[in-house]
C-alpha positions in Angstrom: 0.0 0.0 0.0 2.8 2.3 1.0 4.5 1.5 -2.3 1.4 2.5 -4.3 1.2 5.9 -2.6 4.8 6.6 -3.4 4.4 5.7 -7.1 1.4 8.0 -7.4 3.3 10.9 -5.8 6.2 10.3 -8.1 3.9 10.3 -11.1 2.2 13.5 -10.0 5.6 15.2 -9.6 6.7 14.1 -13.1 3.4 15.3 -14.5 3.8 18.7 -12.9 7.4 19.0 -14.1 6.3 18.1 -17.6 3.5 20.5 -17.6 5.8 23.2 -16.2 8.3 22.5 -19.0 5.6 22.7 -21.6 4.4 25.9 -20.1 7.9 27.4 -20.2 8.3 26.2 -23.8 5.0 27.7 -24.9 5.8 30.9 -23.1 9.2 31.0 -24.9 7.6 30.4 -28.2 5.0 33.1 -27.6 7.6 35.5 -26.5 9.7 34.8 -29.6 6.7 35.1 -31.8 5.9 38.5 -30.2 9.5 39.5 -30.7 9.6 38.5 -34.4 6.1 39.7 -35.3 5.8 42.8 -33.3 9.2 44.1 -32.1 11.1 43.2 -35.3 8.2 43.6 -37.7 9.2 47.0 -39.2 12.8 45.9 -39.8 11.7 42.6 -41.5 9.1 44.5 -43.5 11.9 46.7 -44.9 14.1 43.7 -45.7 11.2 42.0 -47.4 10.4 45.0 -49.5 14.0 45.2 -50.5 13.9 41.7 -51.8 10.5 42.1 -53.4 10.9 45.6 -54.9 13.8 46.5 -57.2 14.7 50.1 -57.9 15.8 50.5 -61.5 17.3 53.5 -63.4 15.7 54.9 -66.5 18.2 56.4 -69.0 17.4 60.0 -69.8 17.0 61.3 -73.3 20.3 62.7 -74.6 20.3 66.5 -75.3 19.9 67.5 -79.0 22.7 69.2 -80.9 21.4 71.8 -83.4 23.0 74.2 -85.8 22.6 78.0 -85.4 19.2 77.9 -87.1 17.9 75.0 -84.9 18.5 72.3 -87.5 19.1 69.0 -85.8 22.7 67.7 -86.2 22.4 65.0 -83.5 18.9 63.9 -82.5 17.2 61.0 -80.8 14.9 58.7 -82.8 12.8 55.7 -82.1 14.5 52.5 -83.2 13.5 48.9 -83.0 15.6 46.1 -81.6 15.0 42.3 -81.8 15.3 40.5 -78.5 15.0 36.9 -77.5 14.0 35.3 -74.1 15.5 31.9 -74.0 13.1 30.4 -71.4 10.2 30.9 -73.7 11.8 29.1 -76.6 12.0 25.3 -77.2 15.5 25.8 -78.6 17.6 29.0 -78.9 19.4 27.5 -81.9 16.2 26.6 -83.7 14.7 30.0 -83.0 17.8 31.7 -84.4 17.6 29.6 -87.5 14.0 30.6 -88.1 14.9 34.2 -87.6 17.7 33.8 -90.1 15.2 32.7 -92.7 13.5 36.1 -92.3 16.4 38.5 -91.9 20.1 38.1 -92.5 22.0 37.0 -89.4 25.7 36.5 -89.7 27.8 33.9 -87.8 29.1 36.6 -85.4 25.6 37.6 -84.3 24.5 34.0 -83.8 27.6 33.1 -81.7 27.1 36.3 -79.6 23.4 35.4 -78.9 24.3 31.8 -77.9 27.0 33.0 -75.6 24.8 35.6 -73.9 21.8 33.3 -73.4 24.2 30.7 -71.9 25.6 33.2 -69.4 22.4 35.0 -68.4 19.3 33.9 -66.5 16.8 32.3 -68.9 14.2 35.0 -68.4 16.6 37.9 -69.2 16.1 39.2 -72.8 19.1 39.1 -75.0 19.4 41.6 -77.9 19.7 39.8 -81.2 20.1 43.0 -83.3 19.7 46.7 -82.7 18.3 49.2 -85.1 16.4 46.8 -87.4 14.6 48.3 -90.4 10.9 48.7 -90.6 10.7 46.0 -93.3 12.5 43.7 -90.9 10.1 44.6 -88.1 7.2 43.7 -90.4 8.7 40.3 -91.3 9.2 39.4 -87.7 5.8 40.7 -86.5 4.0 38.7 -89.2 5.8 35.5 -88.1 5.7 36.1 -84.3 3.3 33.1 -83.7 6.0 30.8 -85.0 8.7 32.6 -83.0 8.0 32.1 -79.3 10.4 34.1 -77.1 11.1 36.6 -79.8 10.1 40.3 -79.1 10.4 43.6 -80.9 11.2 46.5 -78.5 11.4 50.2 -79.2 13.9 52.6 -77.7 15.4 56.1 -78.3 18.7 56.0 -80.0 21.2 58.7 -81.1 21.0 59.5 -84.8 23.0 61.9 -87.0 20.7 62.8 -89.9 23.4 64.4 -92.0 25.8 61.4 -91.7 29.4 62.3 -92.3 28.6 65.9 -93.1 29.4 67.3 -89.7 31.0 64.3 -88.0 34.2 66.1 -87.1 32.1 68.7 -85.3 29.5 66.6 -83.6 31.6 63.6 -82.9 29.7 60.4 -82.1 28.5 58.3 -79.2 29.4 54.7 -78.5 29.3 52.1 -75.7 30.8 53.1 -72.3 34.4 51.9 -71.9 35.8 50.6 -68.6 38.0 53.7 -68.3 34.9 55.9 -68.2 33.3 54.1 -65.3 33.4 56.7 -62.5 30.8 55.5 -60.1 27.8 57.0 -62.0 25.3 54.1 -62.1 24.0 55.5 -65.4 27.2 54.5 -67.1 26.6 50.8 -66.1 23.2 50.6 -67.7 23.2 48.1 -70.6 23.2 49.9 -73.9 24.1 53.3 -72.5 26.1 55.5 -74.7 28.6 58.4 -74.1 30.2 60.9 -76.4 33.5 59.8 -77.8 34.6 62.8 -79.9 33.6 66.3 -81.0 31.1 68.3 -79.0 29.4 65.0 -78.0 32.4 64.4 -75.8 33.2 68.0 -74.8 29.7 68.7 -73.6 29.0 65.1 -72.3 27.8 66.1 -68.9 25.2 68.6 -70.0 24.1 66.4 -72.9 23.7 63.3 -70.7 20.9 64.5 -68.4 19.9 62.7 -65.2 18.3 59.3 -64.8 14.7 58.5 -63.9 13.7 55.7 -61.5 11.3 52.8 -61.7 10.1 50.6 -58.8 9.2 47.1 -59.9 8.1 44.0 -58.0 10.1 40.9 -58.6 9.8 37.3 -57.5 12.4 35.2 -55.7 14.2 34.6 -59.0 14.4 38.3 -59.9 11.8 38.2 -62.6 9.7 41.4 -62.9 6.1 40.8 -61.8 4.7 44.4 -62.1 5.7 48.0 -62.1 4.9 49.9 -58.9 5.9 53.4 -59.7 8.2 55.4 -62.0 9.7 58.9 -62.3 10.9 60.1 -65.6 14.5 61.3 -65.9 15.5 64.8 -66.9 16.6 65.1 -70.5 20.1 66.5 -71.4 20.3 70.2 -72.3 20.1 71.2 -76.0 23.4 72.4 -77.4 23.2 75.1 -80.1 26.2 75.4 -82.3 27.4 78.3 -84.4 27.5 76.1 -87.5 25.2 76.8 -90.5 24.6 73.3 -91.7 23.5 74.6 -95.1 26.8 76.3 -95.6 28.6 73.3 -94.2 26.8 71.1 -96.8 27.7 73.5 -99.6 31.4 73.6 -98.6 31.6 69.8 -98.3 30.3 69.5 -101.8 32.9 71.8 -103.2 35.6 69.6 -101.8 34.4 66.8 -104.1 35.9 64.1 -101.9 39.3 65.6 -102.0 41.3 65.5 -98.7 41.5 68.8 -96.9 39.6 71.4 -94.9 37.3 74.4 -95.2 36.8 76.8 -92.3 34.5 79.8 -92.4 34.3 82.2 -89.5 32.3 85.3 -88.5 35.3 87.7 -88.1 33.5 89.9 -85.6 32.4 87.4 -83.0 34.4 84.3 -83.8 31.4 82.1 -84.7 32.5 79.1 -86.8 29.9 78.9 -89.6 31.4 75.9 -91.4 34.2 73.5 -90.4 34.7 70.8 -93.0 37.3 68.1 -92.7 37.2 65.9 -95.8 36.7 63.0 -96.1 34.5 62.3 -93.1 32.9 59.1 -91.9 29.4 58.1 -90.8 29.0 58.6 -87.0 25.9 56.4 -86.9 28.1 53.4 -87.7 29.9 53.9 -84.3 26.7 53.9 -82.4 26.0 50.2 -82.9 29.6 49.0 -83.3 31.8 49.2 -86.4 32.8 46.0 -88.1 36.5 45.2 -88.2 36.4 45.5 -92.0 34.9 49.0 -91.9 37.4 50.0 -89.2 40.3 48.8 -91.2 39.1 50.6 -94.2 39.0 53.9 -92.3 42.5 53.3 -90.8 44.0 52.4 -94.2 42.5 55.3 -96.2 45.4 57.5 -97.2 43.1 60.5 -97.0 42.9 60.0 -93.2 39.1 60.4 -92.7 39.4 59.8 -88.9 41.6 63.0 -88.5 39.9 66.3 -88.0 42.2 68.1 -90.4 40.7 71.5 -89.7 42.1 71.5 -86.1 44.6 68.7 -86.1 46.1 68.9 -89.6 49.4 70.8 -89.4 50.6 72.3 -92.7 53.3 74.8 -93.8 51.2 77.9 -94.4 53.2 78.8 -97.5 52.5 82.2 -99.0 49.4 82.7 -96.9 51.9 83.6 -94.2 53.4 86.5 -96.1 50.8 89.0 -94.8 52.1 88.4 -91.2 55.7 88.9 -92.3 54.8 92.1 -94.2 52.9 93.5 -91.3 55.7 92.8 -88.9 58.2 94.5 -91.2 56.0 97.6 -91.4 55.4 97.7 -87.6 59.1 97.3 -86.9 60.0 100.1 -89.4 62.1 97.7 -91.5 60.5 98.8 -94.8 58.0 101.3 -96.1 55.2 100.3 -98.5 57.1 102.0 -101.3 60.4 100.3 -100.8 61.3 98.0 -103.7 63.2 94.8 -103.9 64.6 93.5 -107.2 63.6 89.9 -107.9 65.8 88.1 -110.5 64.1 84.8 -109.7 66.4 83.8 -106.9 68.0 85.1 -103.7 71.6 84.4 -102.6 72.5 84.1 -98.9 76.1 83.0 -98.3 76.7 80.2 -100.7 73.1 79.0 -100.9 70.5 80.1 -103.5 66.9 80.4 -102.6 64.4 80.3 -105.5 61.3 82.3 -106.3 58.4 80.4 -107.6 58.7 82.4 -110.8 62.1 81.3 -112.0 62.7 84.2 -114.4 61.9 86.8 -111.7 59.4 89.6 -111.0 61.7 92.6 -111.3 61.2 95.5 -108.9 58.6 94.8 -106.3 57.1 96.9 -103.6 55.0 95.4 -100.8 51.6 95.5 -102.5 53.0 94.2 -105.7 54.9 91.5 -103.8 51.7 90.3 -102.2 49.8 90.5 -105.5 52.4 88.4 -107.4 53.4 86.4 -104.3 57.0 87.2 -104.9 59.3 85.0 -102.8 62.4 87.1 -103.2 60.8 90.2 -101.7 59.8 88.2 -98.6 63.3 86.6 -98.3 64.7 90.1 -98.1 62.4 91.6 -95.6 62.4 88.4 -93.5 66.2 88.6 -93.3 66.1 92.2 -92.1 63.3 91.4 -89.7 64.8 88.3 -88.1 63.1 85.2 -86.8 62.2 86.5 -83.3 60.3 89.5 -84.5 58.6 87.4 -87.2 57.6 84.8 -84.5 56.3 87.6 -82.3 53.9 88.9 -85.0 52.9 85.3 -85.9 51.8 84.6 -82.3 49.8 87.9 -82.3 47.8 86.4 -85.2 47.1 83.1 -83.5 49.9 80.9 -84.7 51.8 78.5 -82.5 49.1 77.8 -79.9 45.7 76.1 -79.7 42.7 78.3 -80.1 40.8 76.4 -77.4 37.9 75.8 -79.7 35.4 73.4 -78.1 36.8 70.2 -79.8 39.0 67.3 -78.9 42.5 66.9 -80.4 43.4 70.4 -81.5 47.1 70.8 -82.3 49.1 74.0 -81.8 51.1 74.1 -85.1 54.6 75.6 -84.7 56.2 79.0 -84.8 60.0 78.3 -84.7 62.4 80.5 -82.8 66.1 80.4 -81.9 65.3 79.1 -78.5 63.0 76.4 -79.9 65.6 75.0 -82.3 68.3 75.1 -79.6 66.0 73.2 -77.2 64.8 70.6 -79.7 67.8 70.1 -81.9 70.6 71.5 -79.8 71.7 73.6 -82.8 71.9 77.3 -83.5 69.4 79.0 -85.8 70.6 79.6 -89.4 69.9 82.6 -91.5 68.5 80.5 -94.3 65.9 79.2 -91.9 64.7 82.7 -91.4 64.2 83.1 -95.1 62.2 79.9 -95.3 60.0 81.0 -92.5 59.5 84.3 -94.3 57.6 82.4 -97.1 55.7 80.1 -94.6 58.0 77.1 -95.2 60.7 75.4 -93.2 59.7 74.6 -89.6 56.6 76.8 -89.7 53.3 74.8 -89.2 49.7 75.9 -88.9 46.2 74.4 -88.8 43.4 75.5 -91.2 41.6 76.9 -88.2 44.6 79.1 -87.3 44.7 80.4 -90.9 41.0 81.3 -90.6 41.8 83.1 -87.3 44.7 85.0 -88.9 42.4 86.1 -91.7 39.6 87.1 -89.4 42.0 89.3 -87.4 43.3 90.9 -90.7 39.7 91.4 -91.7 38.4 93.0 -88.6 41.7 94.8 -88.0 41.0 95.6 -84.4 40.7 92.6 -82.1 42.2 89.2 -81.6 39.0 87.4 -82.4 39.0 83.7 -81.3 36.8 80.9 -82.7 33.8 79.3 -81.0 31.6 76.4 -81.9 29.0 76.5 -79.1 26.4 79.3 -78.7 25.7 79.0 -75.0 22.6 80.7 -73.6 24.5 83.3 -71.5 27.1 84.0 -74.2 27.2 87.6 -75.5 26.7 88.2 -79.2 30.2 89.7 -79.5 32.6 88.5 -76.8 35.3 90.9 -75.4 38.5 90.3 -77.3 42.0 91.7 -76.7 43.0 94.5 -79.0 45.1 93.5 -82.0 47.3 96.6 -81.6 48.5 97.2 -85.2 48.8 100.6 -87.0 45.6 101.0 -89.2 47.6 102.4 -92.0 49.9 99.4 -92.0 46.9 97.1 -92.0 45.5 98.9 -95.0 48.6 98.2 -97.0 48.2 94.5 -96.3 44.5 94.6 -97.2 45.4 96.4 -100.5 47.8 93.6 -101.3 45.1 91.0 -100.6 42.6 93.0 -102.8 45.1 93.0 -105.7 45.7 89.2 -105.4 42.1 88.5 -106.2 40.8 91.5 -108.2 43.7 92.8 -110.3 43.8 91.3 -113.8 47.4 92.3 -114.2 49.1 89.5 -112.3 46.8 88.9 -109.3 47.5 85.2 -108.5 43.8 84.5 -107.8 42.2 86.8 -110.3 40.4 83.8 -112.0 38.8 83.0 -108.7 37.4 86.4 -108.0 33.7 87.0 -107.0 32.0 89.1 -109.7 28.8 89.8 -107.8 28.7 93.4 -106.7 28.8 93.8 -102.9 30.3 90.3 -102.4 33.8 90.8 -103.6 36.6 89.2 -101.5 40.3 89.8 -100.8 42.6 86.9 -100.3 45.9 85.2 -100.7 47.1 82.1 -102.4 49.5 79.6 -101.0 51.3 76.6 -102.3 53.2 74.6 -99.6 55.9 72.2 -100.5 55.9 68.8 -98.7 59.3 67.7 -100.0 62.6 69.3 -101.1 62.9 69.8 -104.9 66.3 68.6 -106.1 68.4 70.7 -108.5 68.0 68.1 -111.2 64.2 68.2 -110.8 64.2 72.0 -110.9 66.4 72.0 -114.1 64.1 69.4 -115.7 61.0 71.5 -114.8 59.3 68.5 -113.0 55.6 69.0 -112.9 53.8 68.5 -109.6 51.4 66.0 -111.2 54.3 63.8 -112.2 55.1 62.8 -108.6 53.0 60.5 -106.4 49.9 62.1 -104.8 51.4 62.2 -101.3 54.5 64.1 -102.6 52.5 66.8 -104.3 52.2 70.3 -102.9 49.4 71.4 -100.6 47.0 74.1 -102.1 46.0 76.9 -99.8 43.8 80.0 -99.9 42.6 82.5 -97.3 40.1 85.2 -97.8 37.7 87.7 -96.2 34.6 89.3 -97.6 32.8 91.6 -98.4 35.5 94.1 -99.1 34.1 97.2 -97.5 32.4 95.7 -94.5 34.2 92.4 -93.8 32.2 89.8 -92.0 33.4 86.4 -93.3 36.9 84.9 -93.0 37.7 81.7 -94.8 40.6 79.2 -95.1 40.8 76.3 -97.6 43.5 73.7 -97.8 43.4 70.9 -100.4 45.9 68.2 -99.3 48.4 67.6 -102.2 46.1 69.6 -104.4 48.9 71.4 -106.2 48.6 75.2 -106.7 46.6 77.4 -104.3 45.3 79.5 -107.2 43.9 76.6 -109.2 42.8 74.1 -106.5 42.0 76.0 -103.3 40.9 79.5 -104.5 37.9 78.4 -106.6 36.6 76.4 -103.6 37.0 79.5 -101.3 35.3 81.7 -103.9 32.2 79.5 -104.1 32.0 79.1 -100.4 32.4 82.8 -99.6 29.8 83.7 -102.2 27.4 81.2 -100.8 28.0 82.4 -97.2 27.0 85.9 -98.3 24.1 84.8 -100.3 22.8 82.8 -97.4 23.6 85.6 -94.9 25.0 82.8 -92.7 25.8 85.3 -89.9 22.2 86.1 -89.3 20.2 84.5 -86.4 16.6 83.4 -86.8 14.2 86.1 -86.0 11.4 83.6 -85.3 10.4 80.0 -85.9 9.7 80.2 -89.6 10.4 76.4 -89.9 12.5 76.9 -93.0 15.1 74.1 -93.6 18.3 75.9 -94.6 19.3 73.0 -96.8 16.3 73.6 -99.0 17.9 76.9 -100.0 21.1 75.4 -101.2 
């Protein structure tokens, strides 16, 4: 009996202990549930939302680039791209084969799609081809029921409606490179483009704009279920250039696919109205990736289409430099306008003979006559008296030897040689013969076509050191404040008279055949022919013609001009690479361009939105 009582007591204690344990366990679970669902609920809600909701960036529209009249040079257009979602296809290979029966797909595209679909999640769309044509869109759309997983998407893409016409001004956009990644998440968006050259690169930040945002709900695999909200980005700023695209098109046509440059400036405020570097290339091709064959063709073209010759081509200025030498001689009191130099066809310094382009000589030449006939001997003599350092000082006053800081990438400074420069570069003293060569724009002297246009603009306005500009920013003044040129007006008039005679005097003016006959549009100018190789004595005796040597050994043809005569507003520089004589190759191009600039009144700004396309007037 006693044993039964003890067993019941033991059972009761164990039951109580078990119940107590259960009570503690339940209480602990309840407390933990309270902690998780009440105390930690806000934190877990945030974490849950972070996993469920993705914030995505929306690329902004890139700012437009327009010419001075508002004509679009770089715009955004709706394009269509073909994409493929591999999880919705039975076989990616079979789908690509069916697509290939509708539009041409090359092996490179097929390999790329297979690689991308293998590396990405099956629900992520892979681009098969960008910028497909409308006819290709139609073919795909009609056959979509037989193409599961294939989609046509639209997007805004950069487009240059004038192709290569202004490519060295606008530049182009292309995919972001690794070196450009600076932490801006926009640059990491698939398909985002940045400016690579021209004003597209210089004004990249203002053209780029700022991104929009999109909240989307995704499942555990990252697949988008629905859009929750979105905020549109801010488009990039519009960039208005000083270029007149109608004049640009006209100037490009006059080049007739020859290598070279044409630059036209407003000589009062520095606006660049036309800047042609020929040949160009299609900037649209760089947007979607250039084929290796096309890239090699550009690299191997002897006319160097990838180089912006207007700012990066460095040429001996030849006789177009003689105005600077003449003005320096007048300013330094070396000569008077009436002083004459006898030209027998050559000039002797020491035991070396320097030749005039006219082998039988010009006879007595004063300054205006020397400019009109482009007599080399006259400039040998005044350059010798002037010396290299004073020549260099005047050259720098007219914009040679330094970049102009125009809003483009890759501008080169040219070269104004001095005694100190030669000593530093070659470790040799300056020679008297080198001064003579500099006096006719040869030897070490180098300039860009833009620098020649700047020189002519300063001669044309006669008062200030006008500098070029390509962008017309909203707060920019119509006429910026320039430094004074600081030359004696009477001296400048002598130079201008010489330039007038070059073009308008039938008695020996070297560019008379390229004169403008229209009243009120006449121009003054100067021819130049720049040697690119030394002519041997044997070749000189034999009278070797420039066209008898290979193209790349022929002389460069140059011409500079301003117009109209009595109220100058336009300055122009033309260089035809290996074009031969300046009077025959470059001057006719400059004449036509200067007449067209005046006919179009390219310096005017639109008075209102008349909607007129300037190209229709050409």
